[in-house]
C-alpha positions, 0 to 999 in steps of 0.5 A: 461548523468546523471543517474538521473537528478534533475527532475528525482530525484524529481519524484523519491522522490515523488514516494518513499514518496507514496509507502513507507508506512504502508506496511513496518510494516508487512515485518518482519511478512512475514518472521515469516509466511513463513520463510527465504527462501519462504519469500525472494522468495516472496519479490523478486517475488513481487518486480520484478512484481511490478517494471515491472507493474509500468514500463508497465503503464509508457510505455503505457502512453508514447505511448498513445495520450496526452489526456490520463492522468490517469489510468482510461484513459488508461483503456478506451484507451486500452479496451474501456468503460469497461476498464475504469469502471474496472479500476475506480472500482479497483482504488476506492476500493484501495482509500477506503479500504486503509484509513480504514486500516489507521483508524484501525492502528491509533486507536491502536496507540492512545490507546497505546499513551494514555492508560487508556483513550478511547477504540480503537473504540472511538479513531477510531471515534475521528480520523475520526472526526479530519480528516473530515475537511481536507476531506471536502476541495474541492480540495487537491493537494499532496505537496512534503513537505507533502508527504516527512513528511509522508514518513520520518514518516514511515521511522523513525517509522520503525528505532525506532521500530527495534532499540527498538526490537533488543536492548531488545531481544539481546544478546540472551542466548547461549542456544536458537535461534529464532524459525522457523515457521511451514510452511503451504500453507496458511501462505506462500501465505498470504505474497502476500497480505501484499507485494501487499499493500506495493508496490501499485505504479501504482496509482501514476505513471500517475500523476508523468509522467504527470508532467515530461517534458521527460516521456521517463525517467520515466521507469528508475526512477521507476526501481531505486526508487522501487529497493531502496524501495525493498532493504529497505523492505528486511533490515527491514524484516531480522532485525526484524525477526532475533532476534524474529523468528516466534514469531514477531507479524504481525505488527512491532509496536506491537512487542514493546508494551505489554509483549508478547515478555518478555520485557518492552520497554522504553516508550520514544521509543514507543511514538516516533515510534507511533507518527511518524507512526501517522504522516504518517497516518494523512497525507496519509488518505485524500490524498488516499481517495480523488480519491474515493470522486471525483469518488463518486461525479461524479456517485452520484451527476453528478460532474466532468463529463468532467474529465471522458470523453476521447475525441478521438484524431488522432494519427499515430503510437503508437509505435513511439510517437512524442516527442512534444506529450509527453510534459505535457498538463494541462486542465482547468476545471470549478469549479463544486462546485460554482453551488448553493448547489453543495458543500453542497451536496458534503460535505454530500456525503464525510461525509457519506464516512468517516463515512462508513470508520469509521464504517468498521474500528470499525467492523474489528479493531481486525483483522488488519493483515487480513484486511491488507492482504485482501486489498492488495490481492484484490484491490491493486493487481488488480489496480497496477499489473494485469491491468497495465500488461494487458494494456501493453500486449494489447498495445504492443503485436505485437512488444514484444519478446516471452520471455517477452510475456511469462513473462507477461502472467505468471505474470498475471496468477500467480498474479490473482491466488494468489489474488483470493486465498488470498482474499478468505483466508483472507476474511474468517478470517475477516468475519468468524474468528476461535477462537485461544488461540495461542499467536504466531500462526505462530510457531510450537505448542511448541512455540505458547504460551511462548516466546522462551527465557523463560528459566523456561518454556523450562528448559534451 
């Protein structure tokens, strides 16, 4: 039997396209804050938890009745109506806050690509306007080609940025070596937020599994795909931090712009890296924002009610579901936008949501790293790690072996504690920032202002 069938590869490719995104830009910055040892421990830990949580949601879907198709369906099936609303709220938070992060990064990218034109606030607003027509399309299905373009955009942006960084920072003078960070509890735990956002596979697993003719193969697909992504995360992290140390910015793209690191990168490399990342942002914005739009239309306008109802289905033993019950089942729903005035109301609501995202992005445009960590620690960790493992424990608790029970409970408790702490910590930085003059805040005092290769300053 093949390790991965053609259908498995298609699912694997789609999962890779969704997960491998903006979170990669903060990978070297994690090592700048936490050092090689702690950052590697954090990466391995988060990779393990996220792979396990994704497999958990897959196994719960296999055991569930065939009309349980979405993450919120699982929430209701496992924990009743409260479970649905907790899941819907977490999912909506992810699909709203992540596009805000995209707008902030997009505004910075456009400012660099077109210097001496508009301010970043204006670019954020213009980006929102250009993305609005796509967001007003009544329905949007994620195509494999579109998702592939977004994923390859991120991959190429990372490769180009790393090449430019390493090429301009090497060879290092024999008298110097990259400085190590001054470790703090806050600095080490802060990497949790970025890593949580970087993975975030839980929201896409139900859709991929629904389309697979043999859902029992999905756990293998998840493990192999997320394992590959984790390896790429490690490569990006080590490559980026090896020549810069704690002085690498929290965003990989920012490392090749300006003069903070003492070099001027070739304009061609900057343009290519930034254009490829902008490609990803443009494709991913509407795709990620769409679920929250549908949820808002249901709550505010009363549309899509049938998609939020879980009709009871008789089933025998959830531990041994029948194979024919796992075959994809598609439901046909009427077009709610055909009713007089419905589409106009939906368009107004969607426009309001995009405008709200733009306003929030402008307010927090100077706190990209903190915003990234805040979103990951709060919404993504709940939706993609804590809830999936909780669903799995509730569903299979009677049959799980003791070591797995201990691991699952430990994962929930530790992840919850980190999520609360990092959310509060980054929330303070977002809403009550403290002034700082340090150019490289992750380093010890002697390396916070000057690049470590500055021979004049350090008298090499």
